C-alpha positions in Angstrom: 94.7 110.9 72.8 95.9 107.7 71.3 95.5 104.4 72.9 98.0 103.3 75.7 101.0 101.1 74.3 100.6 97.5 75.5 103.7 95.7 76.0 103.4 91.8 75.1 103.8 89.8 77.9 105.8 86.7 79.5 103.1 84.1 79.6 103.8 80.9 81.9 101.5 77.8 82.2 101.4 76.6 85.7 99.8 73.4 87.0 100.7 73.2 91.1 103.5 70.8 90.2 106.9 71.3 91.9 108.5 71.8 88.2 105.8 74.5 87.3 106.5 76.7 90.0 110.4 76.6 88.9 109.0 77.4 85.7 107.1 80.3 87.2 109.8 81.7 89.5 111.9 81.5 85.9 109.2 83.5 84.5 108.8 86.0 86.9 112.5 87.0 87.1 112.6 87.5 83.2 109.7 89.4 83.2 111.5 91.7 85.6 114.7 92.0 83.3 112.7 93.0 80.4 110.0 95.1 82.2 107.1 93.1 81.0 104.0 91.9 82.5 103.7 88.6 83.2 100.4 86.3 82.7 99.9 83.1 84.6 97.8 80.8 82.9 96.2 77.4 84.4 94.4 75.0 81.8 91.7 73.0 82.8 89.0 70.9 81.4 87.2 70.3 84.6 83.7 71.8 83.6 83.7 68.8 80.7 84.2 66.4 83.7 81.9 67.8 86.9 79.4 70.5 84.7 78.9 73.8 85.9 77.1 74.5 88.6 73.7 76.8 88.3 74.0 80.4 89.2 73.6 81.3 92.8 74.9 77.8 94.0 77.1 77.6 96.9 78.5 74.3 95.9 81.7 74.7 93.4 83.0 71.7 92.0 86.3 70.2 92.9 87.7 71.1 89.7 87.0 74.2 89.9 88.0 74.8 93.1 91.8 73.3 92.5 92.4 74.7 89.1 91.2 78.5 90.7 93.8 77.8 94.0 96.4 76.6 91.3 96.5 79.9 89.7 95.8 82.1 92.7 98.7 81.0 94.8 100.8 80.8 91.5 99.9 84.7 90.6 100.6 85.3 94.5 103.9 83.8 94.4 105.1 85.8 91.3 104.1 89.0 92.6 105.7 88.2 96.0 109.0 87.3 94.1 108.9 90.2 91.6 106.9 93.1 93.0 107.7 95.5 90.3 106.0 93.2 87.8 102.6 93.5 87.1 100.5 89.9 87.3 97.4 88.7 85.8 96.5 85.0 86.1 93.5 83.1 84.5 91.9 79.6 84.2 91.4 78.7 80.7 88.8 76.0 79.5 90.8 73.9 77.1 93.7 71.6 77.3 97.2 72.8 78.3 99.1 72.4 75.1 96.2 74.2 73.0 95.6 77.0 75.4 99.7 77.7 75.6 99.8 78.2 72.2 97.0 80.3 71.7 98.4 82.4 74.6 101.8 82.4 73.1 100.5 84.0 69.8 100.3 87.5 71.8 103.0 87.1 73.9 106.6 88.1 74.0 107.8 84.9 75.3 105.9 81.4 76.4 107.5 79.5 79.5 107.0 76.0 80.4 108.3 73.2 82.8 110.2 70.1 81.5 107.6 67.9 83.1 104.1 68.3 84.4 101.6 66.1 86.7 100.0 63.0 85.5 100.9 59.5 84.0 103.9 61.3 82.0 105.4 63.3 85.0 108.5 61.1 85.0 109.1 61.7 81.7 112.4 63.3 80.8 110.2 65.9 79.0 106.3 66.0 79.4 104.3 65.7 76.2 102.8 69.8 76.8 106.5 71.1 76.8 107.4 69.3 73.6 104.3 70.1 71.8 104.6 73.6 72.7 108.1 73.9 72.0 107.5 72.2 68.3 104.5 74.3 67.7 104.7 77.7 69.1 104.9 80.7 66.8 106.8 82.8 69.0 110.0 81.8 71.4 109.4 79.0 74.1 111.5 78.7 77.3 111.3 75.1 78.5 112.3 75.6 82.1 115.0 72.9 83.8 118.0 72.4 85.2 119.8 72.8 88.5 119.6 76.0 90.7 122.6 77.7 89.6 121.3 77.9 86.1 117.7 78.5 87.1 118.7 81.5 89.2 121.3 82.8 86.3 124.6 82.1 88.5 126.9 81.1 85.7 126.5 84.4 83.9 126.6 82.8 80.5 124.3 82.1 77.7 125.0 79.2 75.1 123.8 80.0 71.7 123.9 77.1 69.1 124.7 77.9 65.5 123.1 76.3 62.4 123.4 76.5 58.6 120.5 78.9 58.6 121.0 81.2 61.4 122.7 84.3 59.8 120.9 86.9 61.7 118.1 84.5 62.7 115.4 85.3 65.4 117.7 82.7 67.5 120.8 85.0 67.3 118.8 88.0 67.8 117.1 86.4 71.0 120.2 85.2 72.4 122.0 89.0 72.2 119.1 90.3 73.9 119.2 87.7 76.6 122.9 88.3 77.0 122.4 91.9 77.2 119.6 92.3 79.6 121.6 89.9 81.8 124.9 91.3 81.7 126.1 87.9 80.8 128.8 86.4 78.4 127.6 85.0 74.9 129.2 81.7 74.1 128.4 80.9 70.5 129.2 77.7 68.9 129.2 76.3 65.7 129.7 72.7 65.6 131.6 71.1 62.3 132.0 67.5 61.2 134.3 65.7 58.9 133.2 64.0 55.9 132.8 60.7 55.7 136.0 59.5 54.1 137.9 61.8 56.7 136.1 60.3 59.7 137.4 57.0 58.6 141.0 58.1 58.4 141.8 58.5 54.7 145.5 59.5 55.1 145.8 62.1 52.2 142.3 64.1 52.9 141.8 63.8 56.9 143.8 66.8 58.0 143.3 69.2 54.9 139.5 68.2 55.0 139.0 68.7 58.4 140.8 72.3 58.5 138.4 73.4 55.8 135.5 72.3 57.5 136.8 74.1 60.4 137.3 77.4 58.6 133.8 76.9 56.8 132.3 76.6 60.3 134.4 79.7 61.4 133.4 82.1 58.1 129.6 81.0 58.8 130.3 82.3 62.6 131.2 85.8 61.5 128.3 86.0 58.9 125.9 84.9 61.6 126.9 87.5 64.2 128.3 90.9 62.3 124.7 92.6 62.4 124.1 91.5 66.3 126.8 92.2 67.4 127.1 95.5 65.8 123.9 96.2 67.6 125.1 94.9 71.0 128.7 96.0 71.4 128.5 95.6 74.9 127.9 91.9 74.8 130.9 90.0 76.0 131.5 87.7 72.9 133.1 84.1 72.4 132.8 82.4 69.3 133.9 78.7 69.3 134.0 76.3 66.6 133.8 72.5 67.3 134.2 68.9 65.8 131.2 66.6 66.8 127.8 66.1 67.3 125.7 69.6 67.4 123.7 67.9 69.8 126.2 66.2 72.3 128.3 69.4 71.8 125.6 71.8 73.1 124.1 69.6 75.7 127.6 68.9 77.4 128.3 72.4 77.4 124.7 73.4 79.0 126.1 72.2 82.4 128.2 75.7 82.5 125.7 78.3 81.2 122.1 79.9 82.3 120.1 79.5 79.4 120.9 77.8 75.9 119.5 79.0 72.7 118.6 77.0 69.4 116.7 77.7 66.5 113.6 75.6 64.9 112.7 75.9 61.5 108.7 76.5 60.6 107.4 75.5 57.4 104.1 77.1 56.7 101.3 74.8 56.4 103.3 71.9 57.8 101.2 70.1 60.5 102.9 68.2 63.2 106.1 68.8 65.4 108.7 70.9 63.7 112.2 70.4 66.0 115.3 69.5 64.7 117.5 66.8 66.6 119.9 69.3 68.3 116.3 71.1 70.0 114.8 67.9 70.4 118.0 66.6 72.6 118.3 69.6 74.0 114.6 70.1 75.6 115.3 66.3 77.2 119.0 66.2 78.3 120.1 70.1 78.9 121.3 70.9 82.2 119.8 74.5 81.9 116.8 75.9 80.6 116.2 76.1 76.8 115.0 78.5 74.7 113.5 77.3 71.0 113.3 79.9 69.0 111.2 79.6 65.6 111.9 80.9 62.5 109.2 80.5 59.5 110.1 78.9 56.2 108.2 78.7 52.9 106.5 75.7 52.4 108.1 74.1 48.7 106.2 75.0 46.0 103.7 72.6 44.3 104.8 70.8 41.2 102.7 71.5 38.1 100.6 68.7 36.9 
């Protein structure tokens, strides 16, 4: 007999904070929607600071107790919320960003809260969430927003289309999410007038603006045709809008359950790879934000 089929899990990072519990609940719901297992992880470096007690010792370091309590209570919470979901949990002896990025390589989806514990908890987006969203090789959802969005009450998924999104991973991800939720998919391509048109050139403003809008509409059609054919039951709304993409999408996020944006990754490039649209959405959106990476080749080296 062959080996059993292994389903890639939804992985969620928890640290015991209120925000991470919201991420846990969202991840449990997402795992249930897609019929996937849920893996709950808590990264802690307590061994580095407290050491490991000898085998058989009755005393356990406080850091170990805290880490085990955080992950065990989170797993119990997930099981109560989604009883049909298989839940596993683990404490990882790594820094949180490294642990989540490693776990994400084998995950269908990586889920984190918008903030965390510690000195940076008051930031709009915690450092761990930013690093994970900017470096992950697979889709990441940063959970934020009001209760209506977190509980999926709007019945709408929002997808922002960029220049390189023709049948991209972000497009396919958004269609799958809309399909499994029975939600409307609102797809937006934002366009802008050229510099001389924005300044109000009397001869070119009207005609040029119409041309830019027409090009945006054409890109929408090219981007969506394949995925729409694969998901004929998804209610699709195609929109072009003039303005700045990061502002338009952030404003529209107030009425949706999930905002999906793409992020281009370059092979071999070290550092954070987030475009302006994704960066602003992660900091200011009124709903959970999915960042879906798309690989792009590194530019060829010039010959000497």
